[in-house]
C-alpha positions as CSV (number, residue, x, y, z in Angstrom):
1,M,37.9,212.9,42.9
2,L,40.3,210.7,44.8
3,I,44.0,211.7,44.8
4,K,46.5,209.0,46.0
5,A,50.1,208.9,47.1
6,K,52.1,206.0,48.5
7,L,55.3,205.6,50.6
8,S,56.8,202.2,50.7
9,Y,59.5,200.6,52.9
10,L,59.6,203.4,55.5
11,R,62.1,202.3,58.1
12,I,59.9,203.1,61.1
13,S,57.6,200.7,62.9
14,P,53.9,200.9,61.8
15,R,52.8,201.3,65.4
16,K,54.8,204.6,65.7
17,V,53.7,205.8,62.2
18,R,50.0,205.2,63.1
19,L,50.3,207.7,66.1
20,V,51.1,210.5,63.6
21,A,48.7,209.3,60.9
22,D,45.8,209.4,63.4
23,L,46.5,213.1,64.0
24,I,45.7,214.2,60.5
25,R,43.0,211.8,59.4
26,G,39.9,213.7,58.3
27,K,41.5,217.1,58.5
28,Q,41.8,219.8,55.9
29,V,45.1,219.8,54.0
30,Q,46.3,223.1,55.3
31,E,45.5,222.1,58.9
32,A,47.2,218.8,58.4
33,T,50.4,220.4,57.2
34,G,50.4,222.7,60.2
35,I,50.0,219.8,62.6
36,L,52.8,217.8,60.9
37,N,55.1,220.7,61.0
38,F,54.9,221.0,64.8
39,T,54.6,217.3,65.7
40,N,57.7,216.1,67.5
41,K,57.9,212.6,66.0
42,K,60.3,211.0,63.5
43,A,57.4,209.8,61.3
44,A,55.9,213.3,61.0
45,R,58.6,214.5,58.5
46,N,58.0,211.5,56.2
47,I,54.2,211.8,56.3
48,L,54.5,215.5,55.5
49,K,56.6,214.7,52.4
50,L,53.9,212.2,51.4
51,L,51.2,214.7,52.0
52,N,53.0,217.3,49.8
53,S,53.4,214.7,47.1
54,A,49.6,214.0,47.2
55,I,48.9,217.8,47.0
56,S,51.2,218.1,43.9
57,N,49.3,215.1,42.4
58,A,46.1,217.1,42.9
59,S,47.5,220.1,41.1
60,N,47.8,217.8,38.0
61,F,44.0,217.5,38.0
62,Q,43.5,221.3,38.5
63,L,42.1,220.8,42.0
64,N,42.3,223.7,44.5
65,K,44.5,223.0,47.6
66,S,41.9,224.7,49.9
67,D,39.2,222.2,48.9
68,L,41.1,219.1,49.8
69,Y,41.0,217.0,52.9
70,V,42.6,213.8,54.1
71,S,39.9,211.2,53.6
72,K,42.0,208.1,54.3
73,I,45.5,207.4,55.5
74,L,46.5,203.8,55.9
75,V,49.6,202.4,57.6
76,N,50.4,198.8,56.8
77,E,53.3,196.5,57.8
78,G,56.1,196.1,55.4
79,P,58.8,193.4,55.4
80,V,60.7,192.8,58.7
81,D,64.5,192.6,58.7
82,K,65.7,190.1,61.2
83,R,69.0,190.7,62.9
84,W,70.8,189.0,65.8
85,R,72.5,190.4,68.9
86,A,75.0,188.7,71.1
87,R,73.9,188.0,74.6
88,A,75.4,186.4,77.7
89,R,76.8,182.8,77.7
90,G,77.0,182.5,74.0
91,Q,73.3,183.1,73.4
92,A,71.8,185.3,70.7
93,A,68.6,187.5,70.8
94,S,66.6,188.4,67.8
95,I,66.1,192.0,66.7
96,K,63.2,192.9,64.4
97,K,63.7,196.0,62.3
98,R,60.2,196.7,61.1
99,T,59.2,198.7,58.0
100,S,55.8,200.2,57.0
101,H,53.9,201.1,53.9
102,V,51.9,204.4,54.1
103,S,49.2,205.4,51.6
104,I,47.2,208.6,51.7
105,I,44.0,209.5,49.8
106,L,42.9,213.1,49.5
107,E,39.4,214.0,48.5
108,G,37.5,217.2,47.5
109,E,35.4,219.1,50.0
110,K,32.4,217.2,51.4
111,K,29.0,218.6,50.4
112,E,26.2,217.8,52.7
113,V,23.1,216.5,51.0
114,K,19.8,215.9,52.7
115,K,18.9,212.2,52.3
116,K,15.5,210.7,52.7
117,V,15.3,207.5,54.7
118,K,13.4,204.6,53.4
119,T,11.0,203.1,56.0
120,E,8.2,200.5,55.9
121,K,5.6,203.0,54.8
122,G,7.8,204.8,52.2
123,L,10.2,207.7,52.1
124,K,10.2,210.1,55.1
125,S,12.5,212.9,56.1
126,R,15.0,212.6,59.0
127,K,13.2,215.2,61.1
128,S,9.9,213.2,61.2
129,L,11.8,210.0,62.2
130,E,13.6,211.9,65.0
131,N,10.3,213.2,66.3
132,R,8.9,209.7,66.2
133,G,11.9,208.4,68.2
134,K,11.4,211.1,70.8
135,K,7.7,210.2,71.2
136,E,8.6,206.5,71.6
137,E,11.1,207.4,74.3
138,T,8.5,209.4,76.3
139,L,6.1,206.5,76.1
140,K,8.7,204.0,77.3
141,K,9.6,206.3,80.3
142,S,5.9,206.6,81.3
143,K,5.4,202.8,81.3
144,Q,8.5,202.1,83.4
145,R,8.2,201.4,87.1
146,P,9.9,203.9,89.4
147,E,13.3,203.0,90.7
148,R,13.6,201.4,94.1
149,G,15.7,204.1,95.6
150,R,13.1,206.7,94.7
151,E,10.1,205.0,96.2
152,V,8.6,206.7,99.3
153,I,7.8,204.3,102.1
154,R,5.2,205.5,104.6
155,P,5.5,204.2,108.1
156,D,1.7,203.4,108.4
157,K,1.8,201.1,105.4
158,V,4.9,199.1,106.5
159,E,4.0,195.6,107.6
160,K,5.5,194.5,110.9
161,T,7.5,191.3,110.6
162,K,9.2,189.2,113.2
163,R,12.9,189.2,113.2
164,V,14.3,185.8,112.7
165,F,18.0,186.3,113.4
166,R,19.7,189.1,115.4
167,R,23.5,189.2,115.8
168,K,23.6,190.9,119.1
169,A,21.1,191.2,121.9
170,F,20.5,194.6,123.2
């Protein structure tokens, strides 16, 4: 089940918030809270509040906190406040005060299921396809020519050629 929480109009630039969001993406909820508690960024406190809000939303659906992980965390741009600052000789420079919208999606624990892969001949297991790939690699290696640096040149088989140009006479 997907559990969602959203934080809008956060007065921090999205670029700075994404640095913190990338730290917790795909992590277990307990691990994510530990990371956010010790991250020395302004956005970490706000994302921690959002994460706690999502956890409380999960408790409404009787989901266990230990089974949850952060499946998605999105940081989008919000509206930009434009201000002006006085500069030299009567000029003005623009200041953009950026905002961001953060949304987080929690999901229950992943369960690995063995999937069968459909091929031209029908359904086959992943192991047989991996073995087939290894066999093809060995065939390719055997058909390849040896690299130039590894060729052994015998002095008796080298053809003697006349030198056309020589920079210095000895």
